[in-house]
mmJSON file of the N, C-alpha and C atoms, coordinates in Angstrom:
{"data_MODEL":{"atom_site":{
"group_PDB":["ATOM","ATOM","ATOM","ATOM","ATOM","ATOM","ATOM","ATOM","ATOM","ATOM","ATOM","ATOM","ATOM","ATOM","ATOM","ATOM","ATOM","ATOM","ATOM","ATOM","ATOM","ATOM","ATOM","ATOM","ATOM","ATOM","ATOM","ATOM","ATOM","ATOM","ATOM","ATOM","ATOM","ATOM","ATOM","ATOM","ATOM","ATOM","ATOM","ATOM","ATOM","ATOM","ATOM","ATOM","ATOM","ATOM","ATOM","ATOM","ATOM","ATOM","ATOM","ATOM","ATOM","ATOM","ATOM","ATOM","ATOM","ATOM","ATOM","ATOM","ATOM","ATOM","ATOM","ATOM","ATOM","ATOM","ATOM","ATOM","ATOM","ATOM","ATOM","ATOM","ATOM","ATOM","ATOM","ATOM","ATOM","ATOM","ATOM","ATOM","ATOM","ATOM","ATOM","ATOM","ATOM","ATOM","ATOM","ATOM","ATOM","ATOM","ATOM","ATOM","ATOM","ATOM","ATOM","ATOM","ATOM","ATOM","ATOM","ATOM","ATOM","ATOM","ATOM","ATOM","ATOM","ATOM","ATOM","ATOM","ATOM","ATOM","ATOM","ATOM","ATOM","ATOM","ATOM","ATOM","ATOM","ATOM","ATOM","ATOM","ATOM","ATOM","ATOM","ATOM","ATOM","ATOM","ATOM","ATOM","ATOM","ATOM","ATOM","ATOM","ATOM","ATOM","ATOM","ATOM","ATOM","ATOM","ATOM","ATOM","ATOM","ATOM","ATOM","ATOM","ATOM","ATOM","ATOM","ATOM","ATOM","ATOM","ATOM","ATOM","ATOM","ATOM","ATOM","ATOM","ATOM","ATOM","ATOM","ATOM","ATOM","ATOM","ATOM","ATOM","ATOM","ATOM","ATOM","ATOM","ATOM","ATOM","ATOM","ATOM","ATOM","ATOM","ATOM","ATOM","ATOM"],
"id":[1,2,3,4,5,6,7,8,9,10,11,12,13,14,15,16,17,18,19,20,21,22,23,24,25,26,27,28,29,30,31,32,33,34,35,36,37,38,39,40,41,42,43,44,45,46,47,48,49,50,51,52,53,54,55,56,57,58,59,60,61,62,63,64,65,66,67,68,69,70,71,72,73,74,75,76,77,78,79,80,81,82,83,84,85,86,87,88,89,90,91,92,93,94,95,96,97,98,99,100,101,102,103,104,105,106,107,108,109,110,111,112,113,114,115,116,117,118,119,120,121,122,123,124,125,126,127,128,129,130,131,132,133,134,135,136,137,138,139,140,141,142,143,144,145,146,147,148,149,150,151,152,153,154,155,156,157,158,159,160,161,162,163,164,165,166,167,168,169,170,171,172,173,174,175,176,177],
"type_symbol":["N","C","C","N","C","C","N","C","C","N","C","C","N","C","C","N","C","C","N","C","C","N","C","C","N","C","C","N","C","C","N","C","C","N","C","C","N","C","C","N","C","C","N","C","C","N","C","C","N","C","C","N","C","C","N","C","C","N","C","C","N","C","C","N","C","C","N","C","C","N","C","C","N","C","C","N","C","C","N","C","C","N","C","C","N","C","C","N","C","C","N","C","C","N","C","C","N","C","C","N","C","C","N","C","C","N","C","C","N","C","C","N","C","C","N","C","C","N","C","C","N","C","C","N","C","C","N","C","C","N","C","C","N","C","C","N","C","C","N","C","C","N","C","C","N","C","C","N","C","C","N","C","C","N","C","C","N","C","C","N","C","C","N","C","C","N","C","C","N","C","C","N","C","C","N","C","C"],
"label_atom_id":["N","CA","C","N","CA","C","N","CA","C","N","CA","C","N","CA","C","N","CA","C","N","CA","C","N","CA","C","N","CA","C","N","CA","C","N","CA","C","N","CA","C","N","CA","C","N","CA","C","N","CA","C","N","CA","C","N","CA","C","N","CA","C","N","CA","C","N","CA","C","N","CA","C","N","CA","C","N","CA","C","N","CA","C","N","CA","C","N","CA","C","N","CA","C","N","CA","C","N","CA","C","N","CA","C","N","CA","C","N","CA","C","N","CA","C","N","CA","C","N","CA","C","N","CA","C","N","CA","C","N","CA","C","N","CA","C","N","CA","C","N","CA","C","N","CA","C","N","CA","C","N","CA","C","N","CA","C","N","CA","C","N","CA","C","N","CA","C","N","CA","C","N","CA","C","N","CA","C","N","CA","C","N","CA","C","N","CA","C","N","CA","C","N","CA","C","N","CA","C","N","CA","C","N","CA","C"],
"label_alt_id":[null,null,null,null,null,null,null,null,null,null,null,null,null,null,null,null,null,null,null,null,null,null,null,null,null,null,null,null,null,null,null,null,null,null,null,null,null,null,null,null,null,null,null,null,null,null,null,null,null,null,null,null,null,null,null,null,null,null,null,null,null,null,null,null,null,null,null,null,null,null,null,null,null,null,null,null,null,null,null,null,null,null,null,null,null,null,null,null,null,null,null,null,null,null,null,null,null,null,null,null,null,null,null,null,null,null,null,null,null,null,null,null,null,null,null,null,null,null,null,null,null,null,null,null,null,null,null,null,null,null,null,null,null,null,null,null,null,null,null,null,null,null,null,null,null,null,null,null,null,null,null,null,null,null,null,null,null,null,null,null,null,null,null,null,null,null,null,null,null,null,null,null,null,null,null,null,null],
"label_comp_id":["MET","MET","MET","THR","THR","THR","TRP","TRP","TRP","LEU","LEU","LEU","TYR","TYR","TYR","CYS","CYS","CYS","PRO","PRO","PRO","THR","THR","THR","CYS","CYS","CYS","GLN","GLN","GLN","ASN","ASN","ASN","LYS","LYS","LYS","THR","THR","THR","ARG","ARG","ARG","ASN","ASN","ASN","LYS","LYS","LYS","ILE","ILE","ILE","ARG","ARG","ARG","LEU","LEU","LEU","ASP","ASP","ASP","THR","THR","THR","GLU","GLU","GLU","LEU","LEU","LEU","LYS","LYS","LYS","ASN","ASN","ASN","PHE","PHE","PHE","PRO","PRO","PRO","LEU","LEU","LEU","TYR","TYR","TYR","CYS","CYS","CYS","PRO","PRO","PRO","LYS","LYS","LYS","CYS","CYS","CYS","LYS","LYS","LYS","ARG","ARG","ARG","GLU","GLU","GLU","ASN","ASN","ASN","LEU","LEU","LEU","ILE","ILE","ILE","CYS","CYS","CYS","LEU","LEU","LEU","LYS","LYS","LYS","LYS","LYS","LYS","LEU","LEU","LEU","LYS","LYS","LYS","LEU","LEU","LEU","THR","THR","THR","VAL","VAL","VAL","MET","MET","MET","LYS","LYS","LYS","GLU","GLU","GLU","PRO","PRO","PRO","ASP","ASP","ASP","ALA","ALA","ALA","LYS","LYS","LYS","THR","THR","THR","GLN","GLN","GLN","SER","SER","SER","GLN","GLN","GLN"],
"label_asym_id":["A","A","A","A","A","A","A","A","A","A","A","A","A","A","A","A","A","A","A","A","A","A","A","A","A","A","A","A","A","A","A","A","A","A","A","A","A","A","A","A","A","A","A","A","A","A","A","A","A","A","A","A","A","A","A","A","A","A","A","A","A","A","A","A","A","A","A","A","A","A","A","A","A","A","A","A","A","A","A","A","A","A","A","A","A","A","A","A","A","A","A","A","A","A","A","A","A","A","A","A","A","A","A","A","A","A","A","A","A","A","A","A","A","A","A","A","A","A","A","A","A","A","A","A","A","A","A","A","A","A","A","A","A","A","A","A","A","A","A","A","A","A","A","A","A","A","A","A","A","A","A","A","A","A","A","A","A","A","A","A","A","A","A","A","A","A","A","A","A","A","A","A","A","A","A","A","A"],
"label_entity_id":["1","1","1","1","1","1","1","1","1","1","1","1","1","1","1","1","1","1","1","1","1","1","1","1","1","1","1","1","1","1","1","1","1","1","1","1","1","1","1","1","1","1","1","1","1","1","1","1","1","1","1","1","1","1","1","1","1","1","1","1","1","1","1","1","1","1","1","1","1","1","1","1","1","1","1","1","1","1","1","1","1","1","1","1","1","1","1","1","1","1","1","1","1","1","1","1","1","1","1","1","1","1","1","1","1","1","1","1","1","1","1","1","1","1","1","1","1","1","1","1","1","1","1","1","1","1","1","1","1","1","1","1","1","1","1","1","1","1","1","1","1","1","1","1","1","1","1","1","1","1","1","1","1","1","1","1","1","1","1","1","1","1","1","1","1","1","1","1","1","1","1","1","1","1","1","1","1"],
"label_seq_id":[1,1,1,2,2,2,3,3,3,4,4,4,5,5,5,6,6,6,7,7,7,8,8,8,9,9,9,10,10,10,11,11,11,12,12,12,13,13,13,14,14,14,15,15,15,16,16,16,17,17,17,18,18,18,19,19,19,20,20,20,21,21,21,22,22,22,23,23,23,24,24,24,25,25,25,26,26,26,27,27,27,28,28,28,29,29,29,30,30,30,31,31,31,32,32,32,33,33,33,34,34,34,35,35,35,36,36,36,37,37,37,38,38,38,39,39,39,40,40,40,41,41,41,42,42,42,43,43,43,44,44,44,45,45,45,46,46,46,47,47,47,48,48,48,49,49,49,50,50,50,51,51,51,52,52,52,53,53,53,54,54,54,55,55,55,56,56,56,57,57,57,58,58,58,59,59,59],
"pdbx_PDB_ins_code":[null,null,null,null,null,null,null,null,null,null,null,null,null,null,null,null,null,null,null,null,null,null,null,null,null,null,null,null,null,null,null,null,null,null,null,null,null,null,null,null,null,null,null,null,null,null,null,null,null,null,null,null,null,null,null,null,null,null,null,null,null,null,null,null,null,null,null,null,null,null,null,null,null,null,null,null,null,null,null,null,null,null,null,null,null,null,null,null,null,null,null,null,null,null,null,null,null,null,null,null,null,null,null,null,null,null,null,null,null,null,null,null,null,null,null,null,null,null,null,null,null,null,null,null,null,null,null,null,null,null,null,null,null,null,null,null,null,null,null,null,null,null,null,null,null,null,null,null,null,null,null,null,null,null,null,null,null,null,null,null,null,null,null,null,null,null,null,null,null,null,null,null,null,null,null,null,null],
"Cartn_x":[7.78,7.19,8.234,7.747,8.637,8.007,8.844,8.362,7.784,6.846,6.271,7.004,7.513,8.286,7.459,7.73,7.023,7.387,6.395,6.71,7.309,7.17,7.696,9.156,9.469,10.827,11.614,10.989,11.639,12.096,11.508,11.825,10.784,11.15,10.251,9.041,7.873,6.674,6.461,5.355,5.092,4.346,4.231,3.433,4.31,3.966,4.609,3.58,4.055,3.142,3.687,2.771,3.152,3.171,3.687,3.776,2.405,1.4,0.064,-0.871,-0.327,-1.139,-1.623,-2.896,-3.474,-4.152,-3.807,-4.405,-5.029,-6.178,-6.833,-7.293,-6.845,-7.171,-6.804,-5.582,-5.093,-4.368,-4.751,-4.05,-2.765,-1.643,-0.35,0.254,0.498,1.073,2.544,3.362,4.801,5.126,5.683,6.006,7.206,8.033,9.216,8.865,8.229,7.889,6.491,5.761,4.432,3.452,3.535,2.622,1.773,0.621,-0.271,-0.498,-0.239,-0.428,-1.482,-2.319,-3.321,-2.681,-2.568,-1.853,-2.712,-2.294,-2.819,-1.608,-1.764,-0.658,-1.16,-0.466,-0.814,0.468,0.726,1.939,3.21,3.257,4.378,4.644,3.715,3.843,2.991,3.658,3.005,2.659,1.422,0.993,0.397,0.821,0.299,-0.898,-2.018,-3.23,-3.286,-3.745,-3.929,-5.292,-5.313,-6.578,-7.285,-8.583,-9.305,-9.347,-9.26,-9.315,-10.704,-10.739,-12.03,-12.78,-14.044,-14.86,-15.507,-15.553,-16.217,-17.712,-18.427,-19.872,-20.477,-21.133,-21.758,-23.263,-23.921,-25.384,-25.988],
"Cartn_y":[6.386,6.464,6.055,5.435,4.99,5.286,5.38,5.663,4.398,4.596,3.505,3.466,2.297,2.158,1.511,1.89,1.358,-0.113,-0.998,-2.411,-2.706,-1.78,-1.984,-1.552,-0.305,0.226,0.394,0.128,0.194,1.593,2.638,4.012,4.518,5.575,6.164,6.789,6.581,7.274,8.485,9.147,10.351,10.031,8.758,8.355,7.849,8.263,7.755,6.943,5.867,5.04,4.838,4.614,4.287,2.771,2.302,0.867,0.206,0.955,0.386,0.683,1.12,1.454,0.187,0.199,-0.886,-0.286,-0.792,-0.313,-1.5,-1.274,-2.322,-1.729,-2.323,-1.856,-0.387,-0.053,1.322,1.528,2.541,2.814,3.614,2.945,3.576,4.062,5.367,5.957,6.259,5.906,6.191,7.327,8.438,9.56,9.285,8.313,8.014,7.165,6.018,5.149,5.432,6.332,6.766,5.61,4.677,3.546,3.609,3.002,2.904,1.428,1.029,-0.349,-0.39,-1.384,-1.593,-2.462,-1.928,-2.642,-2.843,-3.799,-3.994,-3.989,-3.43,-3.321,-3.608,-4.502,-4.815,-5.199,-4.536,-4.762,-4.645,-3.601,-3.281,-4.342,-5.261,-6.267,-5.822,-5.543,-5.019,-6.166,-6.17,-7.15,-6.398,-6.772,-6.148,-6.967,-6.272,-6.938,-6.898,-7.985,-8.011,-7.422,-6.466,-5.855,-6.768,-6.956,-7.797,-7.148,-7.982,-7.469,-6.93,-5.907,-5.322,-6.318,-6.521,-7.439,-6.665,-7.287,-6.636,-6.806,-5.802,-5.817,-6.366,-7.507,-8.099,-8.049,-7.895,-7.805,-8.937],
"Cartn_z":[15.707,14.374,13.348,12.301,11.242,9.881,8.871,7.521,6.899,6.024,5.255,3.916,3.534,2.303,1.202,-0.016,-1.181,-1.363,-1.535,-1.735,-3.118,-4.06,-5.407,-5.534,-5.148,-5.348,-4.051,-2.902,-1.581,-1.174,-1.747,-1.347,-0.357,0.356,1.343,0.661,1.258,0.785,1.685,1.542,2.345,3.628,3.967,5.128,6.257,7.457,8.661,9.426,10.061,10.837,12.235,13.175,14.545,14.699,15.813,16.046,16.153,16.592,16.758,15.584,14.457,13.289,12.592,12.213,11.423,10.208,9.031,7.787,7.071,6.469,5.699,4.372,3.28,1.927,1.74,2.098,2.019,0.686,-0.109,-1.372,-1.108,-1.119,-0.85,-2.161,-2.256,-3.469,-3.244,-4.221,-4.161,-5.133,-4.63,-5.514,-6.42,-6.066,-6.875,-8.101,-7.883,-9.02,-9.571,-8.908,-9.339,-9.482,-8.553,-8.529,-7.278,-7.376,-6.232,-5.934,-4.694,-4.264,-3.178,-3.241,-2.213,-1.132,0.094,1.154,2.39,3.199,4.545,5.466,6.646,7.581,8.983,9.67,11.052,11.768,12.917,13.71,12.85,12.035,11.144,10.088,9.866,8.809,7.628,6.522,5.327,4.376,3.889,2.89,1.717,0.511,-0.698,-1.162,-1.372,-1.821,-3.343,-3.925,-5.38,-5.686,-6.622,-6.997,-7.986,-7.829,-8.776,-10.162,-11.186,-12.562,-12.845,-13.685,-14.053,-14.933,-14.617,-15.41,-16.539,-17.698,-18.824,-18.686,-19.073,-18.943,-20.221,-20.115,-21.302,-21.179,-22.31,-22.297,-23.068],
"occupancy":[1.0,1.0,1.0,1.0,1.0,1.0,1.0,1.0,1.0,1.0,1.0,1.0,1.0,1.0,1.0,1.0,1.0,1.0,1.0,1.0,1.0,1.0,1.0,1.0,1.0,1.0,1.0,1.0,1.0,1.0,1.0,1.0,1.0,1.0,1.0,1.0,1.0,1.0,1.0,1.0,1.0,1.0,1.0,1.0,1.0,1.0,1.0,1.0,1.0,1.0,1.0,1.0,1.0,1.0,1.0,1.0,1.0,1.0,1.0,1.0,1.0,1.0,1.0,1.0,1.0,1.0,1.0,1.0,1.0,1.0,1.0,1.0,1.0,1.0,1.0,1.0,1.0,1.0,1.0,1.0,1.0,1.0,1.0,1.0,1.0,1.0,1.0,1.0,1.0,1.0,1.0,1.0,1.0,1.0,1.0,1.0,1.0,1.0,1.0,1.0,1.0,1.0,1.0,1.0,1.0,1.0,1.0,1.0,1.0,1.0,1.0,1.0,1.0,1.0,1.0,1.0,1.0,1.0,1.0,1.0,1.0,1.0,1.0,1.0,1.0,1.0,1.0,1.0,1.0,1.0,1.0,1.0,1.0,1.0,1.0,1.0,1.0,1.0,1.0,1.0,1.0,1.0,1.0,1.0,1.0,1.0,1.0,1.0,1.0,1.0,1.0,1.0,1.0,1.0,1.0,1.0,1.0,1.0,1.0,1.0,1.0,1.0,1.0,1.0,1.0,1.0,1.0,1.0,1.0,1.0,1.0,1.0,1.0,1.0,1.0,1.0,1.0],
"B_iso_or_equiv":[0.0,0.0,0.0,0.0,0.0,0.0,0.0,0.0,0.0,0.0,0.0,0.0,0.0,0.0,0.0,0.0,0.0,0.0,0.0,0.0,0.0,0.0,0.0,0.0,0.0,0.0,0.0,0.0,0.0,0.0,0.0,0.0,0.0,0.0,0.0,0.0,0.0,0.0,0.0,0.0,0.0,0.0,0.0,0.0,0.0,0.0,0.0,0.0,0.0,0.0,0.0,0.0,0.0,0.0,0.0,0.0,0.0,0.0,0.0,0.0,0.0,0.0,0.0,0.0,0.0,0.0,0.0,0.0,0.0,0.0,0.0,0.0,0.0,0.0,0.0,0.0,0.0,0.0,0.0,0.0,0.0,0.0,0.0,0.0,0.0,0.0,0.0,0.0,0.0,0.0,0.0,0.0,0.0,0.0,0.0,0.0,0.0,0.0,0.0,0.0,0.0,0.0,0.0,0.0,0.0,0.0,0.0,0.0,0.0,0.0,0.0,0.0,0.0,0.0,0.0,0.0,0.0,0.0,0.0,0.0,0.0,0.0,0.0,0.0,0.0,0.0,0.0,0.0,0.0,0.0,0.0,0.0,0.0,0.0,0.0,0.0,0.0,0.0,0.0,0.0,0.0,0.0,0.0,0.0,0.0,0.0,0.0,0.0,0.0,0.0,0.0,0.0,0.0,0.0,0.0,0.0,0.0,0.0,0.0,0.0,0.0,0.0,0.0,0.0,0.0,0.0,0.0,0.0,0.0,0.0,0.0,0.0,0.0,0.0,0.0,0.0,0.0],
"pdbx_formal_charge":[null,null,null,null,null,null,null,null,null,null,null,null,null,null,null,null,null,null,null,null,null,null,null,null,null,null,null,null,null,null,null,null,null,null,null,null,null,null,null,null,null,null,null,null,null,null,null,null,null,null,null,null,null,null,null,null,null,null,null,null,null,null,null,null,null,null,null,null,null,null,null,null,null,null,null,null,null,null,null,null,null,null,null,null,null,null,null,null,null,null,null,null,null,null,null,null,null,null,null,null,null,null,null,null,null,null,null,null,null,null,null,null,null,null,null,null,null,null,null,null,null,null,null,null,null,null,null,null,null,null,null,null,null,null,null,null,null,null,null,null,null,null,null,null,null,null,null,null,null,null,null,null,null,null,null,null,null,null,null,null,null,null,null,null,null,null,null,null,null,null,null,null,null,null,null,null,null],
"auth_seq_id":[1,1,1,2,2,2,3,3,3,4,4,4,5,5,5,6,6,6,7,7,7,8,8,8,9,9,9,10,10,10,11,11,11,12,12,12,13,13,13,14,14,14,15,15,15,16,16,16,17,17,17,18,18,18,19,19,19,20,20,20,21,21,21,22,22,22,23,23,23,24,24,24,25,25,25,26,26,26,27,27,27,28,28,28,29,29,29,30,30,30,31,31,31,32,32,32,33,33,33,34,34,34,35,35,35,36,36,36,37,37,37,38,38,38,39,39,39,40,40,40,41,41,41,42,42,42,43,43,43,44,44,44,45,45,45,46,46,46,47,47,47,48,48,48,49,49,49,50,50,50,51,51,51,52,52,52,53,53,53,54,54,54,55,55,55,56,56,56,57,57,57,58,58,58,59,59,59],
"auth_comp_id":["MET","MET","MET","THR","THR","THR","TRP","TRP","TRP","LEU","LEU","LEU","TYR","TYR","TYR","CYS","CYS","CYS","PRO","PRO","PRO","THR","THR","THR","CYS","CYS","CYS","GLN","GLN","GLN","ASN","ASN","ASN","LYS","LYS","LYS","THR","THR","THR","ARG","ARG","ARG","ASN","ASN","ASN","LYS","LYS","LYS","ILE","ILE","ILE","ARG","ARG","ARG","LEU","LEU","LEU","ASP","ASP","ASP","THR","THR","THR","GLU","GLU","GLU","LEU","LEU","LEU","LYS","LYS","LYS","ASN","ASN","ASN","PHE","PHE","PHE","PRO","PRO","PRO","LEU","LEU","LEU","TYR","TYR","TYR","CYS","CYS","CYS","PRO","PRO","PRO","LYS","LYS","LYS","CYS","CYS","CYS","LYS","LYS","LYS","ARG","ARG","ARG","GLU","GLU","GLU","ASN","ASN","ASN","LEU","LEU","LEU","ILE","ILE","ILE","CYS","CYS","CYS","LEU","LEU","LEU","LYS","LYS","LYS","LYS","LYS","LYS","LEU","LEU","LEU","LYS","LYS","LYS","LEU","LEU","LEU","THR","THR","THR","VAL","VAL","VAL","MET","MET","MET","LYS","LYS","LYS","GLU","GLU","GLU","PRO","PRO","PRO","ASP","ASP","ASP","ALA","ALA","ALA","LYS","LYS","LYS","THR","THR","THR","GLN","GLN","GLN","SER","SER","SER","GLN","GLN","GLN"],
"auth_asym_id":["A","A","A","A","A","A","A","A","A","A","A","A","A","A","A","A","A","A","A","A","A","A","A","A","A","A","A","A","A","A","A","A","A","A","A","A","A","A","A","A","A","A","A","A","A","A","A","A","A","A","A","A","A","A","A","A","A","A","A","A","A","A","A","A","A","A","A","A","A","A","A","A","A","A","A","A","A","A","A","A","A","A","A","A","A","A","A","A","A","A","A","A","A","A","A","A","A","A","A","A","A","A","A","A","A","A","A","A","A","A","A","A","A","A","A","A","A","A","A","A","A","A","A","A","A","A","A","A","A","A","A","A","A","A","A","A","A","A","A","A","A","A","A","A","A","A","A","A","A","A","A","A","A","A","A","A","A","A","A","A","A","A","A","A","A","A","A","A","A","A","A","A","A","A","A","A","A"],
"auth_atom_id":["N","CA","C","N","CA","C","N","CA","C","N","CA","C","N","CA","C","N","CA","C","N","CA","C","N","CA","C","N","CA","C","N","CA","C","N","CA","C","N","CA","C","N","CA","C","N","CA","C","N","CA","C","N","CA","C","N","CA","C","N","CA","C","N","CA","C","N","CA","C","N","CA","C","N","CA","C","N","CA","C","N","CA","C","N","CA","C","N","CA","C","N","CA","C","N","CA","C","N","CA","C","N","CA","C","N","CA","C","N","CA","C","N","CA","C","N","CA","C","N","CA","C","N","CA","C","N","CA","C","N","CA","C","N","CA","C","N","CA","C","N","CA","C","N","CA","C","N","CA","C","N","CA","C","N","CA","C","N","CA","C","N","CA","C","N","CA","C","N","CA","C","N","CA","C","N","CA","C","N","CA","C","N","CA","C","N","CA","C","N","CA","C","N","CA","C","N","CA","C","N","CA","C","N","CA","C"],
"pdbx_PDB_model_num":[1,1,1,1,1,1,1,1,1,1,1,1,1,1,1,1,1,1,1,1,1,1,1,1,1,1,1,1,1,1,1,1,1,1,1,1,1,1,1,1,1,1,1,1,1,1,1,1,1,1,1,1,1,1,1,1,1,1,1,1,1,1,1,1,1,1,1,1,1,1,1,1,1,1,1,1,1,1,1,1,1,1,1,1,1,1,1,1,1,1,1,1,1,1,1,1,1,1,1,1,1,1,1,1,1,1,1,1,1,1,1,1,1,1,1,1,1,1,1,1,1,1,1,1,1,1,1,1,1,1,1,1,1,1,1,1,1,1,1,1,1,1,1,1,1,1,1,1,1,1,1,1,1,1,1,1,1,1,1,1,1,1,1,1,1,1,1,1,1,1,1,1,1,1,1,1,1]
}}}
């Protein structure tokens, strides 16, 4: 098992992952920088997903 690190500040988060862990659209929260990143993880390769911008509602 290994720790999951924040993609923004590179500090340890509160999550541990195994070698066979797969995450899709996982909201990873960092207690140090207080940011939340949407990530995907497969075979210990972390990818940060870009969140779509909120669309304004027009009538």
